[in-house]
C-alpha positions, 0 to 999 in steps of 0.5 A: 712229971717231967715235961719234954718240948722241942722248938724247931726255929731257925731265928737263933734269937727266939729260940734261945729265949724260948728255951731259956723262958721254958726251963724257967719253968723246969720244962726240958727243951731240945732246939732244932735250928733246921727243918730236917733236923727238927722233923728226925728229931720229933719223929724219934723221940718222945715230946709232950709239945712240938713248937714248930716256925713254918719258914725253915731251911731243908723243909718248912713247918707245914711239912713236919706238922703233916708228918707229925700228925701221920703218926702222933697226937703231940700239941703243936703250936706254929710260929710264924711271920706270915699272913695270919689268916692264910695260916690259920686257915692251913694250920687247922686243916693240918692239925695244928693245936695253936698259932702265935703269930710273931712277933710275940710275947714270950710270957704270954707264948709260956703261958699259953703252952703251960695251958696246951699241955695241962688240957693235953694231960687231961684229955688224955686222962680222960680216955683211960 
């Protein structure tokens, strides 16, 4: 089964490495380095999971999360270097699936993404 992931992250080093790690696990990965571009990609294409940075140029990750939640239940993992407690409260209120504070382990993050995708597929099978 093909799994598509969208990473919206303006730090090229992070997005490139995360994409590399995910592609090694056979995921199809698209990357946007701008919030507005990422928002358009998220709303016009089908993905199995979104990875959103909070602080992005032109549109922040929380706004993109709100836009996604208005039309989709796709899992969303938020990345942020901001205050963890504040972000977790905001994340929970907006419906993010998980929050990963920066800096993070790429190996652990990929493992968590795999778990979230599997949980999502299990829930979708149970509903059908």
